[in-house]
N, C-alpha and C positions, 0 to 999 in steps of 0.2 A: 382571492387574495390569501396571503398567508402571513402569520406572525410567528415569532419564535420566543422561546425562553432559554436563558443561559447565554454564555458568551459566544455568540455566533456572528461571524462576519460574512455578509453576502458577497460572493465573488463578483468582481467587476464585470466579467464576461464569462458566461458559461455556455459551452456548446455540448449538449448531450450526445452520447455516442449514437451513431446511426442505427436505426432499428429496421429490421426486415419487415416490410409492410405486409399487411394481410390483404390479398387481392379482393376487390369488390366483384361479386358474382351475380349474374342475372338469376332470376327465379322462375324458370319455366314451369309450366303446369305439368304435373306428373300424370302419366297415363293411369287409368283405373287398374286396381289390383285384381288379377284373375283369381277366381276361387279354385281351391283344390280340395273338394270335400271327399276325402276317402274314408271318413268315418260316417256311420249312419247319423243322420241329423234328426233329432227329435227332442223335444223338451223333456226335462226330467220331472216326472210326476211321482214324488215320494209317497209312500204309505204314511198313515197318521203315526206320530204327530207331524203336521205339515211343517216343512222347512220354508222359512220366509223366502219368497221370490221377489226379485227386484226387476223392474223394467223402467228404463230411462234412457235418455239420449246419451250418446258418447260425448266425452269431453272435447273441448276445443282443440284444434290441431294447429301446428306451427308451419309456416311456409317452409318448404324443403329447399335445400341447396342442390344444384345439379350434380349428378354423380360423375366420378371419374371411371370410365369404362362401364361395364355392365352393372346394373343395379341388382340388389338382392331380390330374391323371389320369396314370397311369403307362403308359408306352409300352414295349413289349417288344421285345427283340432276338430272334434266332432261338432260342427256348428248347427244350430237349428236353421231351417231354410231361410228364415226372415232376418238372420243376423249376419254381419260380415264375418269372414274367417279370421282366425287368430293371425295377427300380423306382426311382422318384425318391427320393433320400435327403433331399430338402430340403422335404418336404411338412409340415413342422412350422409351426404358426402361433402367433402371440403378439400380445397386445394391445400396441400401441406406445405410447410416451409421447406425450402430446399435443404436437404440433409447433407451430412458430411461425407457421404459415401458415393462411390462412382455410380451405383445404381440404387435409387431410393428404395426399392421394395423390401429386401428380405432379412435383416440380421438383428441380433440383439446380444447383450452381454450382462450377466448378473455377477455380482460379487459373491464368492463362496461364503456361505454362512459360517458362523462360529462352529468349530468342531467338524466341519465338512471334510471328508477324506477325499482328496483328489488324486486321481491316477494321471499324472502328467506325462505326456509322451512328446519329446522334442524331435522335430524333423528338420533335417538340413537339405533343402532343395531349392533350386533356382526357379523352377517353373511356377507359374501362377495361374490358378483357375480364375476365370472372370468372376467378379463379385455378384451379389444378388442380382438375378436376372429380371427381365420384365415379367409382369404377372403371368402366371400360367394361363394360357389361352384355352381353358376348358369351356366347353359350351355350357351356358347357364340359362336358366329359365328367363322369360321376359321380365323386364324390370317392373318392380312394383312401386307404389307411391311411398313417399316418406311419411312415416307415421310419427306423430308427436305423442310420446308416452310419458306420463308422469309416474314416478315411482311412488308407491305407497309405503307406509311406515308402520313399524311395530313398536311395542313397549310393554309395559306391565299389563297383566290381565286384570280387567276390572272384576269386581265381585259378581258372581253369577247367582241370581236368585233361584230359589227352589232346588238347590243342589247342596244339601248339607253334607252328604257323604257319610252319614252315620248309619244308614240302613243298607242292607246287603240284598239286592234284588235276586229273586229266584230265577233260575234258568227256564226258558220255555220248554214244553214237553219235547222229548226226543233229543234234548241237547245237554243232558246231564250224564255224568259218570262216563264220559267218553275217554277211550284210551288214546294215548299219543300215537300218531302215525309213525311209520318207519322213518328213520333219520334221513330226511330228504335234503337237509341243508347242513352238511357237516361244517364245523367251525374251523376256519383256516387260521394260519398264523396271523397275528394282529398286524405285523408289518412285513412287507416283502422287500428284501434288500437286494440291491444289485450286486453281482459278484465283484469282489474287489479287484480281480484280474480277469482279463478276457478269457472266455472259455473257447476251447477248440471247436470249430464248426466245419464239418466237411460238407461243402455244398455239392448238390447234385449238378451234373453238367447241363441241366435244363432250367428254363426260367419258370416263374410262378404259373404262367399260363399252361405249362406242360407238366404239371405235377400230378396228373391224373393217376399215374401208376402208384404214386405214394398214397394219394388220398382215396383211391378206389378200394384200398384194403381196409379203410376205416368206415365203419357205419356209425353215424352220429347216435342213432338210437341204441346201438349195442355198447357204445362207449359211455353214454350217459342215460342208463335206463331209469335212474331215480328221477331225472328231470321230467320225464313223461309219465311218471306214476300217477294214475287217476285218483283224485281225492274228491270226496263229497264234502264240500265246505260246511254244509248244514249239519253234518255229523261229526266231523273232525274238530275237536275243540282246541287241542293244544298244538298249534302249528308253529309258534315262535320257537326258533332254535335257542339253545342254551346260551349261545354267545352271539357275536356279530354275524350278520348274514353275509356269506362269502359271495364274491363275484364269480359267475360261471366261467369255466375254463373253455376257451375255444377248442374245437375238435380239429387239431392240426397234428401233423407228424411230430414226434417228440423232439427232433432236432430243431424244428421251427418254433415249437411252443416254448421251449426253454429259453429262447432268445427274445420272446415277445415282450412288448412294453408292459410295465407294471400297471395293473388296473387302478392303482392309487393315483396315477398320472393321466392315463388315457384309457377310456373304456367306451364301448358301444352299447346302445340299447339292445341290439341284436348281435350275438356273437357268431351267428350264422347268417350271412347276407343272402337274401333271396336273389334268384337269377334275374327276375324281371320286376318292373314296377307293378304290374297287374298281380303278381304273386304277393308282393308286399301289401297292396291294397286289400287283397283277399284275407290276409292275416289280421288286418285291423290293428297292427302294432306300429307305433312310430319308429322311424329310423333316425338315429342321431348319435352324436358323439358328446362325451363329457370330458373336459380337460382341466387339469390342474398343472399348467405348464411350468410354473416357476416355483414349484413346491420345494421346500427344504428336503434334501436327500442325504441319506447317510453315506451313500457311495455314488460318486459321479465321475466317470472317466472324463478327463480334460485333455484335449489334443492340441498341441502347438505345432502348426505346420504351415509352410508357405503354399502348400497345395491342398486345397479342399476339393475333393472329387465330387462332381455333380453331373447329372444328366445334361447333355448338350441341348436337348430339346425342351423338356419340362422343368429342368433345373432342380430336380429331386436330389437330395443328398444321398450319397451311397450309404447303404444300410444292410442289416442282416438278411433282408428278403430279396435282394437283387440276386441274379444268377450269373456265374462266370462261365462263358462259353469255352474259354480256354484261359491261359495265363495273361493274355493280352487284351481280352475283350470281356465286357460285362453288359448284361441286359437290364435296363431299368424296369423296376417292378410296378411302375405307375403308367408309363406310356409305351413300354416295350421297345424303346430304341436301343440299338446296340452301340455302346460307347467303347472307346479305347481306354485301356488302363495306363495312366501316366507312368513314366519310368520311375519316378520317385515313390510311387505307391507300391512298387514291387518289393521294396525293402520293408521289413517289419522290425522296428527298433525294440519291440518287446522281446521277441525271440532271437533278434539279431540274425535273421535268416533272410534270404533273397529268393524271390520266385514264388511266394505264397501270399498273394494279395488277399485271399479269402480269410486269412488269419489276422489281418490288421484289426485294431480296436474298433475302427469305424464299422466293420462288418461283423463284429462280435457283440455289439451293445446296441440295444434298441433305443436307449437314452444316452446321449453323448453331448459333450460341449466342446466347441471349437473356439480357440482364441484367434480371432481374425488378424491376419497380417496387416502391416501398415498400408499396403497397396490398396486396401479396401476403403481408405479414407481420403477425402479431399481436404479436410480440416481436422484439427485435433478434436477428439470427443469432448463433449461438454463436461464441466466440473459438476460436482454435487452442489446444488444450490437449494437452500432451504429458507423459505419466508414464512413467518408466523403472523397471522392476523388475529387480533384479540379484541373481543367485545368488552368495553370498559364502561358500559352504561350502568346506571344505578341497579337495574335488575341483575346484571352480570356480577357486579361486585357483591351483591347480597348473597348470591349462591355460594361464594367462597371458592369458586373454581380457579380464580386467578392465582391464588397461593399454590394450589396443587400443580398447575401448569408450570409456573416459574420454578418451583422446587424440583419438579421432575426434569425440566430442561437443565437446571444446574447440575443435577446428579448424573445426567446422561450426556452432557455436552461433549465429553471425550469419546463417547461411544457412537456418536452419529456416524453413519457410513460415509467414508470420503477419504481424501488424501490432502496433500498440502495445498491444493487449489480450492478446497471446500469454502463456500461462501454462505453467509447467514445474514438475515435481516429481520426486523420486527416492525409491525405497524399496529397501532391501537386505534379504535374508533368508537365514537358515540354519535353525537350530532355533527362532529367534525372528524377529520382524519389527522392522526398524530404520527409523524415520521420521526425516526431517531437516527441522528448522525453518529456513527460509530467509527469514524475514520481513525486509523492508527495515529497516535501523536496527541490526541485530545486528552485532557486530564479527566474528563467525565463525559458521559453521553449527553447529547444536546437534543431537545425535543423541538421539532419544527411542525407547526400546526397549519393545516390548510382548511379554511372554513368555506370556500367556494365549492359547493358540491356539484354545480352545473358544469364546471370546466376543470376537472381534476388534472393537476400537473405535479411533477416531481420537483420539489424545491432544490435538492442537491443530488442529482441522479448518481454521481460517482461515489457517494459516501453512505448510501442507504443499505446497500448490499456489500458487506465487507468480508475480507479473508478471515476465516475463523481463527486460524493459528496466530495471525498478526494482531487481531483485535479481541482476543479471548477475554482479557481482563475487563475491557469496556463492556463486552456482552454480559459478563458475570455481574458487573456493577448494575447494569440496567435490570437484569432479572431479579436482583436482590431488592432493588428500590421500587420496581413496578407495582407490586401489590399495594404499597402504602401511598402511591401517588394519587390513587383514585378512591380512597376509602370514604371520603366525605362528599363525593360527587352526588349531585341531585339530577343529573342529566338522564332523562328517561328514553330519549330517542336513539334509534340505531340506523346508521347510514351504511348498511352492508354493501349495497350495490356500488356506490362510489368507492368504497374501500377495495372492493374486488377489481374495479377498473384501475385503481392505482397500482394494485398488485400486478395486474396484467402488464401495465406499462413498464413496471420495474423489472419484471421477469422476462419479457419478450426477447431481449438481446441474447440471453443465454439458455432459456428453458430451465426447468427444475420443478420443485414441489412447493405448492402453497398450502399451508395448514390453517384452516379457519375455525375459530371457536366462537359460537353464536348461541345466545340464550333467549332470543325473542324474535317476534316478527320484525322484519325491516320496516321502518316507518318513514324514512326520509330519502329523498333523492331517487335516482332511477332504481327500479326493482323494488320499490316500496309495496307492501302487501297489506291486505285487510283480512281479518278472520273470516273464513268461509264455513266453519264448522258450527252446526246447530246441535248442541248436546242432547236436545230432546228427540233428535232423529237417529241417534246411534243404534237403537235396537228396533227401529220401526220396520214395517214391512215394505217400505218404499226402497227403491234402488239406492245404493250408496253413491252419492254425488262427490264431485271434486277430487277424483283420483288422478286427474290430469292437471298440468300446471296452470296457474292463473295468468301467467305472463310468459312470453318466450325470451325474456331478457337473459335469464340465467342459462338457458340452453344455447342461445346465440353466443354469449360470452364464453361458454365452455368450448364451443366449436372454434372460436378465435384462439382460445388457450391451446387447444389440441394442435392447431396449425403452427403454433410457436413452441411446441414441445413442453407445454406447461400443464401439469395436472393439479387439480384442486381437491383436497380432502376436507370433509366437513365434519366437525364435532358439534353436535347439537345437544345442548344441556338446557332443558326447558321444562318448566312445570305447566306451561300453558300451550295452547295450540300454536304451532310454528310453521305450518304449511310445508311439510317435508316434500309433498308432491311437487311443489315448485322449487324450493331451495335445493332439493336433491339433484336437480338437473345439472347444476354446476359441477358435480362430481361424476355423475353418470356418463356424460358425454365427453369428459376430459380424462377418462380412465382413472378417476380417483375413487375414494372410499367414503362411505357415510357411516358415522357412529352416532348412536342415539341413546341418550340417558334421560328418560322422562322423570319428572319430579326430582331433578338433581338438586341436592343441597348438602354442603359439606358436613353440617352438623345434624340436620334432621333426617338425612337419608345416608347413613354410613355404608350401607350395602352398595349403593350406586357409586359412592366415593371410592370404595375399594376397587370396584370394577373399573372405574375411570383411571385410577392410578396404574393398575396392572396393564390395561389396554394401552395406555399412553407410553409406558415403558417399552412394551413390545413394538409399538408403532415407531418409536424414535430409534430403536436399535436394530430392527430387522433389516435384512438386506434389501436393496432396492435396485431396479434397473431403470435407466433413463433413456429417452429418445428411442423407444422401442417400437418394433412392428412385429406382428405375428402372421404368418401365412400358413394356411392349412391346405394341403394337397391330397388328392385321392386318385385311385386308379381310374383310368379312362372308362367312362360309362356311368360313373357316379358324379353327383353334383351337389354343391352346398347352396342352400337358398335362404337360411335364416340363422343369425347369431344371437346369443343371449349372454349378457354380462355388461361390464362397464368399459366402453371403448368408443371409437369412431370408426365406421366402416369406410375404408379408403377405396376398396374395389371388391369384387365378388368374393375373393378369398384372402384379402389383406386387411388386418385390423391395425389401426393406429393407437399406440399405447404410450403416451408421453412419459408415464411411469408404469412400471409393472412391479407387483409385490408378491411375496410367496404365499399369501393367504387368499389370492383371487382365483376364482373358478370361472369357467366359460362353458357354454353349451352350443351345439351346432345341430341344426336340422338338415337332413339330407334326402335326396331322392335318387331314383335309378333312371337315368335318361336313356341309356342304351342297354339292351339285353346283355347279360354277363354269361351267356350260354357257353362260350368257349373257354371260360376261366374257371380255375379250381380255387383260387384265392384272390383276394383283393387287399390292398394296403392303403393306409392312411398315414400321413406325415405332417406333423406340426413343427414349424421352424420359428424360433423366437430369437430375433436379433436385437441386442440391446447394448447399452454402454453401462459398464459396472461403475460403482461409486469410486473405484480406483482409476477410472479412466481407460479401462480396457474395452475394446469392442469384442463382443462374444456372440456366439450362435449356439443356442441349445436346441437340439433336435430330438423329437420323439417319433418313433415309427411303430405302427401296429399292423399286424397281419391277421386276417380273418378268412375262414373258408366260405365258399359260395355253394349254396344248396338249391335244390329244385323241388323239395317236398315240404308240405305244410308242417308235417311232424318235426322235421329237422329245424324249421324256423322257430317253432314253439320251444323245442328242446334247448335252443340257444338264447332264449329271452332272459334279459337281465332285469329283474323286477324293480330293483332300486334305481337303476339308470333310467328306466322307462318312467317311473314315478317322478324323478327329478326333472326330466325333460318336459313331462306334462305340466308340472308345476310352473316352469318358466313360460310355457305356452299359455297357460291359464292366466298368468299375470298380464300378458299382452292382451288377451281377450277381455279381461276385466276393464281395461282402460279404453280399448277401441270399441267395445260393445257395451257390456254390462257385467256386473258381478254374477247375476243369475245365469247369464249365458256361459260364463266360465265354469260355474258349478255344473251346469247341464253337460258341458263338453267333457269334463273329466269323468263324470259318472257314465256317460255314454261310451267313453274310451274303455272302461272296464267291462261294460255290458257287451259291446261289440266284439272285443277280443274273445270273450268266453263263448259268444254265439259262433264266431268263426271256428274256435277250437272244437265246439260240439258238432258242428256240421261238417268240418273238413278233416278232422283228425280222429275223432272217436268212431270206432267201427260198430260198437254196440251201444245203442241209446239206453240210458238208465235214468231213473227218476233222481231228483236232487239237483244241487248246483255243483256241477262237475268242473274241475280245473286240473291242469297238470301241476305236478309238485313245484315246478319252477315258477308258477304264477299263483301259488296258493295264498300268498300274502298280498296279492294285487288288490282285491276288494278292501282289505283292511287298510292298506296304505291310501287308497282313494278316499275312504271314509275319514281317515286321519287328516287328509288334505282339506276335505270339506269342513272339518272342525278346526283347522289351523287359523290363526289370527287373521291371515290374509283374506280368507274366503268365508269365514263363518258368518252366519246371519242369526237374527233373533236374539243376540247377546250384545249387551252394551260394549262396543269396541270403539275406542277413540280413533279418529281418522288418521292421526299421525302414527299410532300404533299399527294400524292396518297397512299404511303405506310403507313403513319400515319393514314389516314382515314380508311384503311383496318385494321390496328391495333385496332382502336377504335371499329370497328364493331365486332371484336372478343372478346372484353374485357369489354365493357360498359354494365351495367345492362339495362334492357329493357326500363325503364322509361326515361333514358337519351338518349338512342340510338334512340328512335323514333323521338325525336326532331332533331337529326342529319340527319335522313332520310327525314322526312317531317316536316319542321319548322312550327311554329305557327305565324299567322299574326293577329294583333289587331289594331283597330282604337283608338287613344289616345286623340284626341282633343275634344271628346264629352263624356268623362268619367262621369258617375253618380254613386250615391250610391245605385241605384236600383239593387237588387240581390247581393249586396256586402257581403263579408265575414267579420265577426267580430272576430279577433284573438288578444287576449291580449289587449283588449281595442283599437285596431286599426281597422279601416275600410278599407278593401281591395276591390277596384272595381273589377268586373269580366266582362270585355268586351267580346263580342262574337268573336269566332275564325272565320276568313275570309278565303276564298279560295286564294291559292297562284297564283294570276293572276293580271297583271296590270289593268285588268278590274275593280278590286275592289279598286284600288287607285283613289284618287281624288285630284286635285291640291289645293283644299281648306281645306285639312285635314293633319293630322300627323299620321303616322302608325308605329307600333313597330313590328319588326320581331324577333322571338326568335328561334335561330338555335341550342340552347343547349350551345354551347361554346361562342357565340357572340350574342349581342343584337344590332339590327340596328334600329335607329329612323329616318325614312325618313320624311322630312318636305316638303310639296308641296309649289309651288311658290306663290300660292294665299292663303296660310294657314291663318286660323282664327287669326286676330290680337290679340284677347284675349289670345289664346294659346301662341303666340309668347311672349307676354308681361308677362303673369301670370305664365308661366312654364319655358320658356327659358330665360326670362329676357332681351329680345331685343325689339326694337321698330318696326322693319320691317324685311322682309325676307333677305334683303341685309346684315343685321348685324348678321345673323346666322353664327356662326364660322364654319370653314371647318374642323378643327381637334379638336373637343371637345369630351371628354370621360366622363364628369360628368354633371349632371344637377344641376343648382344652387338651393340652399335651400332658396326658397322664402316664405314669410309669406302669402301665398294665398291658397285658398281651392283647386284650380286647380293643383298647384304645389304639395300640400300634397297628393292628389289622385294619381298623376302620379308617384311620388317617392315611394309611398306606394306599388303600383302595381309592379313596377320594383324591389323594394326591396324584395317583396314577391316571385317573380320569382327566384331571386338569392338564397333565403333561401331554395328553394325546391331541390337544388342540392349541392353536396359537392365541386365542382369546381366553379370557379368564371367567369361568362360570362361578358366580357367587353362591355360597351356601346359605340356605334359609332353613332355620330350625322351626318346625311347625308342630303345634298341638291343636286341639279342637277349638280353642279360643283365639287362635292366631289370625290376624287379618289376611295373611297370605294363604290361608287354607283354601279359599275359593280358587286361587291360581293353581294349586296342586290338584284339586278335584276336576277342574276344567280339562286337564290333560288325561283324564280317564276316558280314553277314546271309545272303548267298547261299551260304555254305559249310556243309557238314554238320558237326555236332558229335556228341558221344556221346549226346545226349538230344534232338536236334532235326534235322529234315530239312533238306537243302539246298534251294535255291530250285527247282532242276530236279525234285527228288523231290517237292516240294510241288506243283509244277505237274502232275506225273503223278497225284498223289492227287486234285487238284481235277478233272482231266480224267476220271478214273475215276468220280467222283461226278456230274459233269455229264452223262456219257454214259449213266447208268443209265436 
């Protein structure tokens, strides 16, 4: 039943608009997952002090839905023989809602972000290339079972006993006074921009498969001698480069390499692809891709044309790595089919010349965006539709978050991406569901209350989602009054499940984005949960339980949402356990995002409040793509078998993304199905088809070309240590849920050991004592140790279950550049900043201090040090810190006056203050989310969080970096 408040007349007869139903599907039993153990499998036996090992049963799984086409194949990390391999958690399949396009598979459209420079090229032609084709029929491995994976969570670091951080441990013998090795990792430019205009590219008359003449003159080892420089990690102490670690450059002819896709958008774990799977297995390095497909770009060529040229066989978009046999024919670089050049493509509107198709923008840019013509659509693209679900229980009102959300919405209402068709709606809930009639013509918003949680219905379906421009004043009135409406509520229950069901019913006809704000465990209706965390077991030696969901309700609802082009974003603001492993499924499988603010309170936790405000503003105003799909294609002989990220897998190479945002990253595992012996290069192409918030259907295409090699030394020379680490992190998250946390820790440790064993046996010609590694992998053991000490995988330290789950969620979802800081933070000294080597950006001078090793050995009591963990900035001030820094930067006279809970630096009119604030501001500008600053001294409660990130130091439950190297050496030497 429902009742209402305010002058509301129930219509005599109401007929809701027809909704496209979600087909009921049978649930066949999935075949068993074949194992692919190409890493050595053995349990990790660390040297003392022992790292806590966990052994326990995997979490419950959810019945899978039948796949469309071939299912994904699961690739394994180094598993112990008795444990299942790392599996893909996203091999669930769902019948999508019929889309508006003539061929459902392939396109997408983003709205250009603010300040985006677009190179628009208008084409006048009558011919029309068929729209997105059927899925590329590349052979795929046998289907694997659908795995039900729960995302784990992260939050604030709990205090770590026994690590005061005041003593400076001495180095082991033979590890002191080491000189820095030769510069093996030069610092690249921080951003790689696309050229504002197409560059001329003279293509050879042969295709990629016949580039041997060009590539035969290149020796990978001669081109990259530093990458294979042999280092003894037990002797080389200072391996961190002064600045960011650069992505390796593929060894390609110069004219190809200058056109390659930016590594900020598309990069491979191996920049030299092995000829065969057996060669890849021998190298013991994972092969995969990391993508940031919708990233905000400073330069993005945009093409408007009625002819989008694609391969007639595999449907690859024409790109810089195809070859022109003559002016009228081009050969596809993925399937090698020869295609005709359309007449319209012969004309280049940039140069206004005819007969030079190889100079067109599509063949000059590895990243390009097409505005799809109207012929690609069967119905108008969906409008931007935003629905906000707000928890208004007593617990929620007490946190004060409601004022922050309503105020932020009021401030950014005009900045929501959209056009004149944009729709908006609000639903609040506690033990009942509150709808709001915002129909144009009313004098004030009307609340409609539904109390029957068993059979949720929409009281007035036509007036709950309203046109924003027509009803803006009513929306404003509601946002202004909403915080006061529930100030005296004593309702403690939360009916999140029924509220989500109501949101699904309301959004199904159009699709769009649902934004949920939740502050506690759901307690009423479907999806109600009970606490599963035992605080006494957080630091125990038993295996971590409850990393998988407690119920499949949220996952099933997410799949229903995905089928109707609805994505759900979850903002969790809670001081208590809220079971993110279960609730996070609503976002993970609908291509949404999860935000987590542990211990949130507007007054008691100003740092979290500041982070929430900044994150919410970015979230509301960033560009967004609706009803999107992304397809990844690769050269014949390569195959994709596992995806990582937030999405629904529609087929072996097609991801369903009801929403796509510029902050989302994806990872892909690959294998070599057919020998690449006759090929000199291979290519990868990601095509993202989406509807922009302005109602344009767009296709963003990224293409990357890499060389094929047949020697182990060339494979190792092209290893991308950061991409490898990030891919292993995603694989380890899957292993933690499907097997156990200890298995995941063993797997990543064995990955480092096995790769160094392979390097020692297959590449080194002269065996030497010590732990030997090529320069390109010299940071691999350090990153693996950092991963083991990361919140997602650490043991022996009190870690809240939601914090751990959120950390795992971030490892699967964040793009590489942000993820690496969460794995291995950056440490800088700030009390001696100078302008030497500084950057000049927009008339601002940005100091560039050298990155330091994460050890208390690098701290000094007379200094001030900044640690950047990606999501937080810790400014640690020593007891004997330089008085000039205290006075000129912090605005205090002595150390005793340094405040304990300060999150802002004062704006002082001094050179030291200007430099420090410029550097911190520049760090914040590099990422879309807002890292909060924590000022720390010895008595600060946040000091333990700062010290826990000292990865190279020993703790009560984890090895120091040197001890870890000794363990790795012991295993390598066996």
